[in-house]
Every structure is written in C-alpha cells, then in structure tokens.
N, C-alpha and C positions, 0 to 999 in steps of 0.2 A: 256494703260488701257481704256476700253470702257466707254462711258457716263453712261451706266447702272451700271457698277461696281462702278463708282465714287459715284453714288447715293445710293448704297446699304447701309442699316442701319448697325450700329454696333450691333452685336448680344450680348445679355446679357451674362455676365460671371456668372457662378454659385456662389452664396453667401454661404460660409461655415456655417453650422449649428451653431447657437449662435451668429453670427455676425449681426450687425445692418443693416437692410434693409431700414427702414424708420425712420427718426428722425425729430421731431417737436420741435421748440424752440421759445417761445414767440409768438405763433401763434394767430393772431386776424383776424376776418372777419367782414366787414361792408357791409350790404346789404340795399339798399334804404335809406341810411343815418343813419341806426340804427346799432349799434355795437351788433353783434349776439354772437360772440365768442371772448374771450379776455384772453391772457396770458397763453396759454396751452403749456405744455412741456411734452414730453414722447418720447420713442422710441419703435420700434417693431423689433424683431430679427427673423432671419430665423429659422423656426421650431416651432414657437409659435403662439397661437391665443390670440389676444387682443380684449376684448369686450368693447365697448363704451356704457355706461349706463347713464341714467338720465331721469327726468320727461319730459313731453311734454314741448317744448319750451326751453329746456336746451341748444340747439345748436348742437346736435349730428349729424344730417344729414348735417348741414352747415359745421361742422368741417370735415366730411368725404369728402364733396365736395372740400374743400381746399386741403386735402391730395391727392385727385385724380387729382388735377390741374384744376378743373372745376370753382373754385371761385378764384378771386384775394384775396391775404392775406397779412397781415403784419407779420413780423418775418421771420422764416425760416422753410421750409419743404424740407428736403433732401431725395431723393430717391437714394440709393446706392451712397451717397456722392455728389450728384448734385441736385441743386434746381429743384423741379418738373417743374416749369414754364420755365426752361432752356432746358428741353428735347424736341427735335423735336417730333411732334405728333406721328409719326410711331414708333420711338424708345421708346417713353413713353408707347405706346400700347403693345410693346414687353416685358415691365417690370412690368406693373401693369394692372390688370383687375378690372372692376367695375360693380357691380350689384346695380343699382339705384332703388329707390322706385317706380318710374314711368317707367313701361316697356311697355307702349302702342305702338302698331304698327297698323296703320290704314289700311294698305294694306293686302289683304288676301294671304300672303305668306305661303307656306307650312312650317310646323315646322322645318323640316330638313334644309330648306334654312335659317331660322332665326338662327339656331345653327351654320351653316356654316359661318355666318358673324364673329364669333369669330376667325376664322382662317385668316381673311383678312390681319392682320399685317404680317403674315408669307408668304404671296404670293410671289412666286419666290425664296423663301428661302428653304422651305421644299417641298417634292414631293406630288403629288396628293394622292398617296397611303398612305403616312403618315398622311396627313390631314384627309382622309376618316377614317383611323383607330381611330384617336383622336375623331372625330365627333361621330362615333359609340360608343366609350367608354363612352362619356359623355351623350349620349342619353340613354344608358343602365343604367348608374349610377344614373341619375335623374329620371328614370322610365318614360321616355317620348318616348322611342323607339317605343312603341306600337301604338302611334298616330303620328308618324313622318311625314306621308303624309297628315295629316289633316291641314286645314288652321289655322293659329294662331288666327284669329279673332273668330273662332268657339269654342275656349277653355274657360274653367272656369278661374276665377282669380287665383286659386291655381295651375292649370295646366300651365298657362302663367308664373307664378313665377318660376316654375321648368324649363321651357324652357329657361327663361332668365338666370337662374343659369347655365344651360348647356352651353349656349353661352359664358358666362364669363369664365367658366372652360376650354373651348377649346382654350383659348388664351395661356394657359400653361405659366403663368407668375410667377415671384418670389414673387409677392405681390398681394393678393386678397382682395379687398375692398367690403364688403357686407353691404348694407343699409336695415335693417329690412327684411332679407331674409325669415323669417318664418311668416310674418304678415298675409298672406292669406292662410296659410296651416293648415291642420288638424294635430292632435297630432303625427300621424305616420310620416308624411312628415316633420314636424318640427324636429323631432329627426333625421330623415335621413339626412336632410340638414345640421344640426349642426355636425353630425358625418362625413359628407363629408368635412366640413370645418376643423375639427380637423385632419382628415386623410391627407388632403392636407398639413397642417402644419407639420405633422409628416414626410411627404415625403420631407420636406426641404423648403417649401415656408413660407412666413409670411402672416398671415390672420388677418384682422381687420374687426370686425363685429359689427354693431349697433343693439342692442337688447333692448326689453322691459321686457323680461322674466328674472327676476333676478335669479331664480333657474337654468334655462338653462345656463345662463352666468357662474354661479358658477361651473356647471358640465362640461362645454366644453371649458372654456377659461383657459389660463395659467396666464394671468394678466387682470385686469379690470381698466378702466379709468372712473371715476364717475364725471359727469358734473352737474352743477346747475346754472341756470341763466347765461349761457354762460361761466362760469369759471370752472376751474378744482378744484374739491373738494378733490379727492384722486386718487392715482394710485399705483397699486401693486397687490400682489396675492389676489385671491378672498377672502380667509379667513381673510386677513388683512383689506380689504376695505368694505366688505359686513357685516358690524356690525349692530345690531339693532339700536344703537344710531345714527349712521350716516345716515342709510337708512331712519329712521323715520324722521329725520330732513330734509333731502333733498327732500323726497317725500311728506312731510307735512301730513304724516299719520303713525300711529303706525305699526311697522313691527316686526314680530317675526323671529328670526334666531335660528335654532337648528341643531342637527345632526340626520340624519335618521339611520335606522338599519345598513345601509352599510357604514356609516361614512360620507356620502355626506351632504353638506349644504342644509337644508330645510328652505326655505324663504317664509313666508306667511304673508299677511296683516291681521290685526285685523279687523273682519267683523263689518259692521254697524249693530246696533240692529234692531230687527224686528218691533219695535213700532216706534212712531214718535218722540222719544227722540233725542236729539242732537247727531251727530256723535261722535265717540271717539276722544278724544283730541290727538294731536300729542305727540310724545314721550317726556316725561319729564325726563331729565338726572338725576334728583334727585331720580327717582323711576324706578325700572326695572319691575314693575307689568305688563305692557302691552307688554313687549318685550321678555319675557321668556315664555316657554311653561307652 
C-alpha cells in the first residue's frame, strides 16, 4: 500500500433516511469565561430540517459552532456516532458543511474560485469533471453563475451570502449547518435559500439552520429547537413549539399565532402603538387577548 493510499480519508457511508446523523446530549459552551449554552439535548435525522430559534443572545450561533466542531464544548456532540472533535479535519469536512455568519474574504478571488473551495475535501477522491459538474450545479442553483467571473469583493452582501451558500453546498455532505443564511437576502432569495435547504434534506441530508424568521421556520422546517438565555426551552414539531404563549414569553413580546388560508402557521408580533404610550406588555398566560387574531 502506498503512503498516499494510507492517508486517504474514510469516505462517508450514506445514512439511511430517518436515521440519526447528529446527536447532542447535555451540550454546554463557555466562551471567555461565560457560559453561553447549557444543557442542550436533541438529534437531527437524515431527511429533515431542524431550525434553531431564539432571541438575540440566546446562544444559537454558539451552539451551531459547537455542532460544527468550531467551539470546545461540554457534553456530547456525535456526528454519525462519533464525537465531532474526534474526526480528523478532512474527514469532518467530508461529512458536514458549514455556512457561517461571517463570510468575509479579503482577497479579490473570482466567485467561481470561492465556490471551488468547497470541493477541497474531495481532492484526489473525485474527478475534475465531477467537481466541475457539482460547482456548475451550485452556481446555477444559487443564481450566482451569471457573475461567476466577478471578484468576490465586488459583490453586495446578499450576493456574497449566496456565493457562500454555493461553496457549502458543493461539499455534498450528509449534514449541512447554516447560520442565518437569509440575513442579508431580499424576500425572493430568502425563499429560494430555504427551499434549497428543504430540498437538500428531502434528498437525504440532515440540515440545521439558525433563523430569526419564525414564520419561515414554521414553513420550511420539520422540527424546531427553541433557545432562551442559552438553555433549551422546547424541541419538536413547529406546531407544538411555536405557540403564542411560549413565543411571547421567550421573546418578551406578545406574539400572535394563527393559520392562514393554506393552513400554514402565520406568526406575527403585536405592533407597538403609534403614540408615545408604553409598548404592549408581554403575553399574560391568564389572557389570550394579545395572542389570538
């Protein structure tokens, strides 16, 4: 056996639909001496989208960083049965792809070269033709093919976000971790990106996405994980977790939840009054006045 073959990574085995891809048990994260996340338990299965929700400072991005292997953590994070931090870096990159909030690139690389970086873990495993086919697919799917030769630094924030998504998608992994992928996008591309995430799950991957848009989470996810102050408040199907009582409490603002004409969950905040009166009080569980249409 040659030295090169001995160093070849173990290729990912397909995970059957419905089987657990990622399992978190008692996960805690401390950064700078401050406990940011504590006692989080959930799993994600092949074929499903899990949305991580919560107000600012709830620990959503920190938790995603632990799931990705970017942060040290307490407890356990298992990716296909093995602790995330035990995977060699290249083998980890073959099994999970990450779209982070910060996608800054300071050098004026062409867009196509940025997207190509997602194929780096597969170097010497797949052919150049296969890599080129996947890169073209993701450029088209993210609607970035038309400016593939432009420099990344010339793009708008929304265009850069779509390029970063295309780069993550080219890794072709069984787990896709997305940190606020719609934050810089207009409504058209927000819907496109979440449709891509759902389609990726339906094709057999597991997808974890951090979102602020509660209605979008209800529409595109199979399960949701609701965080508050670094702790897990609820985990389950959107209709079970996204209740007016719980959302009003967690977000400290009254929230209405109803069904629209298509039967989808419609989630809206109670608006502040136009005058200088005090803002509406948070939901009072003794009254449904502010949380029903």
